[in-house]
MIKE-348617 format. One line per 4 residues: number of its first residue (from 1); their letters; for each residue x negated, y negated, z of C-alpha. Coordinates in steps of 0.2 Angstrom, whole numbers, plus 5000, padded with zeros to 4 digits. Layout:
BEGIN
NUM> A> X Y Z | ... $
This chain:
BEGIN
1> XXXX> 5004 4987 4974 | 5020 4979 4968 | 5036 4981 4977 | 5048 4970 4967 $
5> XXXX> 5063 4976 4957 | 5064 4972 4939 | 5079 4972 4927 | 5075 4981 4910 $
9> XXXX> 5082 4973 4895 | 5081 4979 4877 | 5068 4965 4873 | 5057 4970 4888 $
13> XXXX> 5057 4988 4884 | 5052 4984 4866 | 5037 4974 4871 | 5031 4987 4883 $
17> XXXX> 5033 5000 4870 | 5019 4990 4861 | 5008 4991 4877 | 5010 5010 4877 $
21> XXXX> 5006 5012 4859 | 4991 5001 4861 | 4984 5006 4878 | 4989 5024 4882 $
25> XXXX> 4976 5037 4880 | 4989 5049 4875 | 5008 5049 4871 | 5022 5059 4879 $
29> XXXX> 5028 5067 4862 | 5021 5078 4848 | 5006 5088 4852 | 5005 5081 4869 $
33> XXXX> 5020 5090 4875 | 5018 5105 4863 | 5014 5122 4867 | 5006 5134 4855 $
37> XXXX> 5002 5153 4856 | 4984 5158 4856 | 4979 5176 4859 | 4995 5181 4866 $
41> XXXX> 4995 5167 4880 | 5005 5151 4879 | 4994 5135 4878 | 5002 5120 4887 $
45> XXXX> 4997 5102 4887 | 5002 5091 4902 | 5001 5072 4903 | 4996 5066 4920 $
49> XXXX> 5001 5048 4921 | 4992 5040 4936 | 4992 5022 4942 | 4975 5019 4950 $
53> XXXX> 4961 5014 4939 | 4948 5018 4954 | 4955 5036 4954 | 4951 5040 4936 $
57> XXXX> 4934 5048 4940 | 4940 5059 4954 | 4955 5064 4945 | 4945 5070 4930 $
61> XXXX> 4934 5080 4942 | 4950 5088 4949 | 4958 5091 4932 | 4942 5100 4927 $
65> XXXX> 4943 5112 4942 | 4962 5115 4939 | 4959 5120 4921 | 4945 5132 4926 $
69> XXXX> 4959 5140 4936 | 4972 5139 4923 | 4964 5139 4906 | 4981 5140 4897 $
73> XXXX> 4985 5123 4904 | 4977 5107 4897 | 4979 5091 4907 | 4976 5074 4900 $
77> XXXX> 4975 5060 4912 | 4983 5043 4907 | 4979 5027 4915 | 4985 5011 4907 $
81> XXXX> 4986 4992 4911 | 5002 4988 4920 | 5006 5006 4924 | 5022 5003 4935 $
85> XXXX> 5030 4994 4920 | 5025 5006 4907 | 5031 5021 4918 | 5048 5013 4920 $
89> XXXX> 5049 5010 4901 | 5045 5027 4897 | 5057 5035 4909 | 5070 5023 4903 $
93> XXXX> 5067 5029 4885 | 5067 5048 4889 | 5048 5049 4886 | 5043 5053 4904 $
97> XXXX> 5026 5060 4907 | 5026 5078 4914 | 5017 5073 4931 | 5015 5055 4938 $
101> XXXX> 5009 5045 4953 | 5020 5031 4960 | 5024 5022 4976 | 5039 5027 4986 $
105> XXXX> 5040 5009 4994 | 5042 5002 4976 | 5059 4995 4973 | 5059 4999 4955 $
109> XXXX> 5054 5017 4958 | 5067 5018 4972 | 5081 5013 4960 | 5075 5025 4946 $
113> XXXX> 5075 5039 4959 | 5092 5035 4965 | 5098 5036 4947 | 5092 5053 4945 $
117> XXXX> 5077 5050 4935 | 5065 5059 4947 | 5065 5077 4954 | 5072 5077 4972 $
121> XXXX> 5059 5085 4983 | 5068 5084 4999 | 5063 5099 5010 | 5053 5106 4995 $
125> XXXX> 5038 5117 5000 | 5027 5104 4991 | 5030 5094 5007 | 5025 5107 5020 $
129> XXXX> 5008 5101 5023 | 5012 5082 5023 | 5011 5074 5040 | 5029 5073 5047 $
133> XXXX> 5028 5054 5050 | 5023 5051 5032 | 5037 5062 5025 | 5050 5051 5035 $
137> XXXX> 5041 5035 5031 | 5042 5039 5012 | 5060 5043 5011 | 5072 5034 5000 $
141> XXXX> 5090 5034 5006 | 5085 5050 5016 | 5077 5059 5002 | 5060 5062 4996 $
145> XXXX> 5055 5061 4978 | 5036 5061 4978 | 5023 5071 4988 | 5012 5058 4998 $
149> XXXX> 4993 5062 4996 | 4983 5046 5002 | 4988 5031 5013 | 4983 5013 5014 $
153> XXXX> 4984 5001 5029 | 4977 4985 5036 | 4967 4980 5051 | 4955 4969 5059 $
157> XXXX> 4937 4971 5053 | 4924 4966 5066 | 4906 4964 5067 | 4901 4977 5080 $
161> XXXX> 4884 4968 5084 | 4893 4952 5089 | 4905 4962 5100 | 4891 4972 5108 $
165> XXXX> 4880 4956 5110 | 4894 4948 5119 | 4900 4963 5129 | 4917 4963 5121 $
169> XXXX> 4929 4977 5120 | 4942 4981 5107 | 4957 4971 5111 | 4973 4981 5115 $
173> XXXX> 4985 4967 5116 | 4988 4950 5107 | 4983 4941 5122 | 4967 4950 5123 $
177> XXXX> 4964 4946 5105 | 4966 4928 5109 | 4954 4929 5123 | 4941 4938 5113 $
181> XXXX> 4942 4925 5100 | 4940 4911 5114 | 4924 4920 5120 | 4917 4922 5102 $
185> XXXX> 4921 4904 5098 | 4912 4898 5115 | 4897 4907 5109 | 4896 4896 5094 $
189> XXXX> 4902 4910 5082 | 4917 4909 5070 | 4929 4921 5077 | 4940 4924 5061 $
193> XXXX> 4938 4921 5043 | 4955 4919 5033 | 4958 4919 5015 | 4972 4907 5015 $
197> XXXX> 4969 4901 4998 | 4978 4916 4992 | 4996 4917 4996 | 4996 4936 4993 $
201> XXXX> 4984 4938 5008 | 4995 4928 5019 | 5010 4938 5014 | 5001 4953 5019 $
205> XXXX> 4997 4947 5036 | 5015 4941 5039 | 5024 4956 5033 | 5011 4967 5044 $
209> XXXX> 5014 4956 5060 | 5033 4956 5058 | 5034 4974 5057 | 5022 4976 5072 $
213> XXXX> 5028 4962 5083 | 5047 4960 5080 | 5059 4974 5085 | 5072 4979 5072 $
217> XXXX> 5066 4966 5060 | 5072 4976 5045 | 5089 4977 5050 | 5089 4959 5056 $
221> XXXX> 5082 4952 5039 | 5095 4963 5030 | 5109 4954 5039 | 5101 4938 5034 $
225> XXXX> 5100 4944 5016 | 5118 4949 5017 | 5123 4932 5023 | 5128 4938 5041 $
229> XXXX> 5115 4929 5051 | 5101 4917 5050 | 5083 4918 5054 | 5085 4905 5068 $
233> XXXX> 5097 4917 5076 | 5082 4927 5082 | 5075 4919 5098 | 5058 4927 5095 $
237> XXXX> 5056 4920 5077 | 5049 4904 5083 | 5036 4911 5095 | 5031 4923 5081 $
241> XXXX> 5028 4908 5069 | 5018 4899 5083 | 5007 4914 5084 | 5003 4914 5066 $
245> XXXX> 4998 4896 5066 | 4989 4898 5083 | 4977 4910 5075 | 4971 4897 5063 $
249> XXXX> 4963 4888 5078 | 4949 4902 5077 | 4946 4901 5059 | 4932 4893 5048 $
253> XXXX> 4935 4875 5044 | 4943 4877 5026 | 4953 4892 5027 | 4966 4885 5015 $
257> XXXX> 4951 4883 5002 | 4944 4900 5005 | 4949 4915 4993 | 4948 4934 4996 $
261> XXXX> 4931 4936 4988 | 4924 4921 4997 | 4930 4929 5014 | 4923 4945 5010 $
265> XXXX> 4906 4939 5006 | 4906 4928 5022 | 4911 4942 5033 | 4898 4953 5025 $
269> XXXX> 4885 4940 5028 | 4889 4939 5046 | 4897 4922 5046 | 4912 4928 5056 $
273> XXXX> 4916 4941 5070 | 4933 4946 5063 | 4943 4947 5047 | 4960 4954 5044 $
277> XXXX> 4964 4963 5028 | 4966 4981 5021 | 4955 4996 5021 | 4951 4994 5003 $
281> XXXX> 4938 4981 5007 | 4927 4993 5016 | 4917 4998 5000 | 4915 4980 4994 $
285> XXXX> 4908 4975 5011 | 4896 4989 5011 | 4890 4983 4994 | 4889 4966 4998 $
289> XXXX> 4878 4969 5013 | 4873 4987 5017 | 4865 4983 5033 | 4880 4975 5041 $
293> XXXX> 4887 4984 5057 | 4905 4984 5056 | 4921 4994 5059 | 4940 4991 5061 $
297> XXXX> 4953 4990 5075 | 4972 4990 5074 | 4980 4973 5074 | 4985 4972 5093 $
301> XXXX> 5004 4972 5098 | 5011 4962 5112 | 5010 4977 5123 | 4997 4990 5122 $
305> XXXX> 5009 5004 5123 | 5017 4998 5106 | 5001 5001 5097 | 5005 5006 5078 $
309> XXXX> 5000 5002 5061 | 5009 4998 5045 | 5006 5012 5032 | 5009 5012 5013 $
313> XXXX> 5008 5028 5003 | 4994 5023 4991 | 4994 5039 4981 | 5009 5051 4978 $
317> XXXX> 5013 5063 4965 | 5030 5067 4957 | 5040 5075 4943 | 5053 5068 4931 $
321> XXXX> 5070 5075 4931 | 5069 5079 4912 | 5051 5083 4910 | 5045 5096 4899 $
325> XXXX> 5034 5112 4905 | 5041 5111 4922 | 5033 5127 4929 | 5016 5121 4923 $
329> XXXX> 5018 5104 4929 | 5023 5110 4946 | 5008 5121 4947 | 4997 5105 4944 $
333> XXXX> 5006 5096 4958 | 5003 5111 4969 | 4985 5110 4965 | 4983 5091 4967 $
337> XXXX> 4992 5091 4984 | 4982 5106 4991 | 4971 5103 5006 | 4955 5106 4996 $
341> XXXX> 4960 5094 4982 | 4966 5080 4994 | 4950 5082 5004 | 4940 5079 4988 $
345> XXXX> 4951 5064 4984 | 4949 5055 5000 | 4931 5059 5002 | 4929 5050 4985 $
349> XXXX> 4941 5035 4989 | 4939 5033 5007 | 4958 5032 5011 | 4967 5041 5025 $
353> XXXX> 4975 5057 5020 | 4994 5060 5021 | 4990 5079 5021 | 4988 5088 5038 $
357> XXXX> 4971 5095 5041 | 4962 5084 5029 | 4949 5073 5037 | 4944 5055 5033 $
361> XXXX> 4925 5054 5035 | 4924 5035 5035 | 4918 5031 5052 | 4924 5013 5051 $
365> XXXX> 4942 5020 5051 | 4941 5031 5066 | 4953 5020 5077 | 4966 5017 5063 $
369> XXXX> 4965 5036 5058 | 4969 5041 5076 | 4985 5030 5075 | 4990 5038 5058 $
373> XXXX> 4987 5056 5064 | 4997 5053 5080 | 5012 5047 5069 | 5011 5029 5076 $
377> XXXX> 5015 5021 5060 | 5029 5010 5052 | 5033 5006 5033 | 5030 4989 5025 $
381> XXXX> 5046 4980 5029 | 5045 4971 5011 | 5050 4987 5002 | 5068 4982 5004 $
385> XXXX> 5066 4964 4999 | 5073 4958 4982 | 5061 4952 4968 | 5051 4936 4972 $
389> XXXX> 5054 4936 4991 | 5037 4942 4996 | 5028 4928 4986 | 5040 4915 4993 $
393> XXXX> 5036 4921 5011 | 5017 4920 5007 | 5019 4902 5000 | 5030 4896 5014 $
397> XXXX> 5018 4902 5027 | 5003 4894 5017 | 5013 4877 5019 | 5015 4881 5037 $
401> XXXX> 4996 4882 5039 | 4994 4866 5030 | 5007 4856 5040 | 5009 4864 5057 $
405> XXXX> 5028 4861 5056 | 5036 4877 5064 | 5054 4871 5063 | 5052 4867 5044 $
409> XXXX> 5044 4884 5042 | 5059 4893 5050 | 5071 4883 5040 | 5061 4888 5024 $
413> XXXX> 5061 4906 5028 | 5080 4906 5031 | 5082 4898 5014 | 5072 4912 5006 $
417> XXXX> 5081 4926 5014 | 5099 4919 5017 | 5112 4928 5007 | 5099 4934 4995 $
421> XXXX> 5107 4951 4992 | 5123 4943 4987 | 5115 4932 4974 | 5114 4938 4955 $
């Protein structure tokens, strides 16, 4: 998922128009949006512009069920390369698809919503079945513009056989996590695999842990970005950085030379006891080694009572402010966010549901699902960062792992964030 804000120029829009023409399975005008009369009932065609390539099959199944219920409405799914960019271009050129998926944490979507390009769904009945904590988490300046359907989070994958053989329990605090790693290391097993060759994976870890371990970090970083404070003004930033570095004592020998795919393969083959990444890896791990016994636990906080997990809205459905066939489009959204449809969707994808009463059947996610259902969640803090900041944070932390220089790392972070919101 992308979270960076992009400024759209005439040249950029023109180049993206070529992408739509060449890649889109359907257009947003002409026959696509037309309505014809047949046998006394109006025939309407809707475009459903959705952004997840891995959801095309299940969405086609759901569309088939919807059309059986509403035979006068035809829905054409459209999934293209660079969907976020294409969506922005189409909305900007008054060619918005009638129904779309997007991410409420995405900076460009937030800006487009604030500018009135998306239907305001605040307190709309469409949100009635969404878990209250997720409704709050997905607000943009206090308003809701999409209906959350499915969620994504990260956690610690662990080899359950290793844990059982060593008599280990799931750690509830950071200190317990370190003790667990020590026990595993003493048994001659690699505690953690890290894919530090990829700054993006490092960025995910830093963002997740900042939100989990540093109180009021959003407002604190906002002050830094406004030039009102410095990273080093927070006394807990140095211990935080030290903990990031400390974890690498329990990794494989060449973490900085290990990419995501390598880490996934090695964890699946039993080469490490733990691996921190997102829930999206579950299917790939099972494909790599169907016999591996594994599950996930939440990254532990400093104190057990502060247990929570970062949640991003992975799938959410919205309506454009100036879209055509509004009544039919709303019917389709109502269908797609119903408990029955969302149950089918998460059964297919394995992601936690945003809708109350929908069960996630992935046993590896039981502990994480319990936190989500209890509302013990927090949003990704990078959703408010300007373009490029998240990449810079990942690369700076990568450098920390290479040098071990904590003070230089904090100074680098300060230079990345300081006065960022005042720079053009």
